[in-house]
N, C-alpha and C positions, 0 to 999 in steps of 0.2 A: 703308632705315632699320633700324638695329640694334634688335632686340627683346630685352627683358629679363624675367626672373622675379625676384620678390622673396620672400625667406624671412623670416618674422616670428616672433619670440619675445618673450615679455613676462611680467612678474609678473602674477599674478591681480589683477584689479581696476584695472589700469593705465588712466589717462585717455586718451581719444581724442587729446587735445592732445599728450601725451607720445609716443604711437605715431606720430602725424602728423609731429611734429618730427623724430623719428629717421628716418622714411622720407624726408622731404624732404632731410635732411642726407646720407643715403646716396645718394640719387639725384643730388644736387649733386656729391658726390665721384666718382660714376661719369660725370659729364658727361651725364646722362640726364634725362628728364622723365617725369612720370607717364603721359603718353600713349604712351610706348614700352613700358610694362609690359603683358605679355600674360597674366600670371597671378601670383597671390600664393599663398603656401603656409605651412602651419604643422603642428603636431602635433595629433592628434585630441583631446588633452586640452584644447585651446583652442577647440573647436568652438562653445562657448557664450560665448566672451570678447567682450563687447560692443564694446570698442574695435577689436578685430581685424575683426569683422563690419562695423562702421561705416566703418572706413578703406577696406576693399575696396569697399563699396557706394558711398561718395562718389567713388571714382576709377573705378568701373565695372570693377574687376578681378575676374575669376573667382577664386574662393578654393578651394584644394584642401587637404585634410587628410590626413596620413600617420600610420600607426601607428608607435609608438616603434621596433619592430624593423625597419621599412622605413628609417627615418632612421638607425638605428644601423649599417646595412649600407653606408652611404655614407662614403667616405673624405673627410675634411675637414681643412683646415689647422690648425684651432684647437679640437680636442675638449676638453671640460670635464668633469671628474669631478663637479663640483657640479651641473651640468646633468643628468648621468647619474643622480645620487642622487635628484633630484626628478622626472625624466621617464622614466627607463629608456633614454635615448639620450644619447651624449656631445655631440650637436649637434642643435639645432632649426633655427635660421635658416639656417645654411650648407647643411646637408643638405636642407632643404625647398626652398631656392632651386635647388639642383642637380637634385633629383628633378623639380621642376616644369619645368625647362629641357629635359627629354627624357631618354630612356633612355641610360644609359652616359655621361652628361655628366661630363667630367673636372673635378677641382677647379680646374684652370687656367681654367675658364670663369667662375670667381668674379671679378667686377670690383670688388666691395666685400665684404671679409671681415668678418663679425661687427662691424658698427658698433654700439657700445653707447651708450646714453644713459640717465642717471638724470634723470627729469623733475622738475618743480616739485612733483609729487604724491608724490615720494619713491620712485616705482616705476621699475623698469628696463624698457627696451625694447631689443631687438636686431634689427637688420635686415641681411640679406645680399642681394647682388644678383648674379645670374648672367646671362651672355649666353645667349639662347635658341639651342638647336642647330637647324641647318637641317633 
């Protein structure tokens, strides 16, 4: 069974429902299910983000956090200057998914690139999914 890692990015104060909806849509796009996810990851700025912690807990996903400079060192298909302005890295979800997938995971391992959703709460969530490296 193929294993995946999920990279998560979101606006501060995003509702769990918004993040959950974004994750479910990204998993569906990958033809995957939550049980195939072996890790979730984000930026250390989000270590206290309630929805992120709750989503990982409800799915039983180990959650990893990376520093902005670690994420910035990862080559991604969709870097964003807006994200860099707010976080210090041009990518959170794509880079976090790749880092969680294993050392030197190439961007070609991304099966879902930067799936964005603006929730009913008016806040944004971004989910990327990578194939776990053997």
